[in-house]
N, C-alpha and C positions, 0 to 999 in steps of 0.2 A: 654522087652527093644526092641527086634526086631520088635514087632508089632507097637510100638510107632514110630520107624524110618520109617517103611513102610508107616504108616499113614501120617506122615509129608511130605514124598516125594510125595505121591499121592496128598495131599492137595496143596503142592506148585506147582506141575505141572498143576493141575486144575485151580488154581488161576492165574498162569502165562498165560495160554491159554485164560482164561476169560478176563484178563486184555488186552491182545493183541486184542481180538475181540471188546473190548469196545473203542479202539482208533478210532478217527474219520476218515472218508474217506478223502483221499487226491487225487488231480489230479496229475497223474504221466505223465510227458512228456518224450517221448522216441523216438528213431530212430532205425529202422532196417537197418543193413548194410550187404553187400555181395559183393564179388569180381566180378566186371564187370557184375552184374546182375540187372535187374529191380526189385526194392523192393517195387513197388507200389502194392496196393490191397492185402497186406498180412493180414490175419485175426488175430486179437489180442483179446483173450477172457480171462476175469477174471472169471475162473470157480467157484470161491468161492462166488462171488456176482451175477453171471449170467449176467454180462454185457460184451459187445463186441464192437469192432470198427474195421476199416481197415486203413492201412497206405495210405498216400497220395503219389503223384508222387515222392516225395523226400524220402519216407520211414518213415516219421514222423507220430506220433500218440499221442493221449491224452486219458487217461482212469482213472476212479476212482479206487483206491486201498486202502486196509487196510494192516496193518502189519500181515504177515502170509498168505496173499492171494496167490493163484496160478495163474500165467499167462501162457497161451498156445498160441504159435505162429504157424500158419500153412499156407501153400500155396502149390500149385501144384509143383512149381519148386524148393521148399526147403524141407529139412527134418524138421519134427516137433520138436519143442523145448518148454520145459516148465521149469519154476523155481518159487521159492517162494520169495515173497517180504520180504526181510530181514530188520532189523532195519536200516542198512546203506542206503539201497535203499529208504526206507520209509522216512528217514530224508533228503536225497539228493533231492528227487522228480524228479530226472533225471536219465535216463538209456539209454545205447546203447546196442543193441542186435544183435550180429553177427549170421547169419544163414548159413548153409551149403547146397550147391547145392544138389538136389536129382536127381540121375541118375537111371532110371529104366532099368536095364540090362536084356535083354531077352536071352534065350538060342538060339544057332545057329539054324536057320531054313533054310532048303534047299527046294526050290520050283521047281518042275519038271512038270509043266503043259504040257499036250499032250506028256509026255515022251520025253522031249527035251534032246538032247545030248550035246548042247553047240556049235556044229558046225553049223554056221549060214546057210551055203549053203545047208546042209543036212536037217536042221530043216524046212527051208522055203518050201521044197517040201512036207513035211508031214502035214503042217497046211492048212486047207481049209479056205479061206477067202471069205467073201461075198462082193458084190458090194457096193460102197459108196452110202449111203442114201442121196438123194438130193430132192429138191422140184419137179424136173421133174419126178423122179422115183415114188414119192408119189402121183403124179397127182395133185399137189396143183395149184391154179390159179396164173397166172402171174409169172411163175418160173424164167423168165429171167428179171424181173423188177428190175431196179437198184434204190435203195432208194435215195431220193433227198439229196443233201448236205445241210449244215446249211444255206449257202447263198441262195440256191434255195428256201428253206422253208421260210426264212425271206422275200424274194421278193414276194412269193406267198401270204403271209399274208398281205403284204403292198399293193397289187394290187387287193385284193378281199374283199368282205364284204357282209353282209346281209341287208335286208330291201328294201323298194321301191327306196330309194336313198342311196346307200352305201357310208358312210362317210369316211371309211378307205382309199380307193384309192384317194379321193379328197384331204384329209388332207396331205397324204404322198406326193402327187404330189406338193402341195403348199409349203410344208416345204423343198422339195428337197430330202426327204429320199428315194423315189423310184429311183431317178436318182443315188443317192449314192450307193444303193444296186445293181443296174445294173452294175455300174462300178466295184464293188467288184466281182461280178459274172464273168464279162469279164476277170478280172485279174486272178481269180482262174482258169478259163478255159485255158487261155494262159499258166499259170504255169503248169497245168496238161499236156498240150501238150509238153512243154519243158522237163518235167520229163520222158515222154514217149520216146522222142528222146534220152535222156541220157541212158535209159535202152536198146535201140536198139543197140547202138554202144559203144564200150569200149573207155576209155580215150586215149588209145594208138593210136587209129585210128585218133582222133583229132590231136594228137601230130605229128604222123609220116606222115599220108597222107594229112591232111589239113594244117600241119605246124603251128598249134595253140599251143603256150606254155601252159603247164598245168595250170599255174596261170591265164591264160586268157580265159579258156574254158567257164566259167560262163558268162564273159563279152561278149564273142562271141555269146553265146546263146541268150543273151538279144538283141544283134545286129540283130539276126535273127528274134526274136519275133516281133520287130517293123515293119518288112516288111509285107505289106498287104497280101502277098501270103503265109505267113507262116502257118496260120491256115488251109487253104485248102489243102496244101501239106501234112501236118502232119495227117489230118483227112482221107486222102486217104489210110493211113497205107501201102502204097507202099514203102518199104524200099529203093529200087533203086531210085525211084523218090525223096524221102527225101534226100538221100545221094547226088544226083546230085544238089539239091537245096543248101545243105550245102557246097559243093565244090565251087559252083558259088559264094556264099556269103563269103567264106573264102578268095577268092582272093581280093575282095574289102575291106574286113576287115583288111587284112594284109597291104594293100596299105594305108588305112586310118590311121593305127597305126604304120606305118613304121617298119614292122616286117621283111620285105624281105631284 
């Protein structure tokens, strides 16, 4: 009697598994979810069928499954998770899979290069530092060459060309592109000079010594830019001469804007 019971149990289990494997494959629609984490590019593998896919930017995926198949979810930022396709999941054809963030905790590591003590003043005296590597030290050609700006490159391309009769300069001159690029280059040059002046002097000097309100400093600098002598004074890089120029212009600016 015991043999008969064992026989029927084994037969029933084998028959059940065989029946599950005989069920047709279905497309399972799923979505991986996680708290405040990007769930894109999570690997989803049906290890029973040997099929796999990855989640899209929203964490969604689609994969063929059968009843009893095992799905494995893996990504660098999450802990691996696997589960079996139950009858409920197989019938629903939809699933949501929450994943847990994976944090790789390392043991405490204390780095003491050069036997540093933690006292900055003391440690700086123990460290031997080498000179800064530059184009001049390496003996490279044109170490002080300043790379052209985008406007300068475009103007060069517009005014040069190959062949016996270069067409590029002719066409750009006719269409007005060369004139337009020159205007842009002049504007950028003036703006660069203005920025240089603003770096020379703090805003407090404009406010206290020149009596220019803080909200009017940019407008005052534009007032200086349109003066024909502005470029030459700034290019001299003589801060005293530039300051005298600004003082002279501040008087007429205040008078024109009724600031006194």
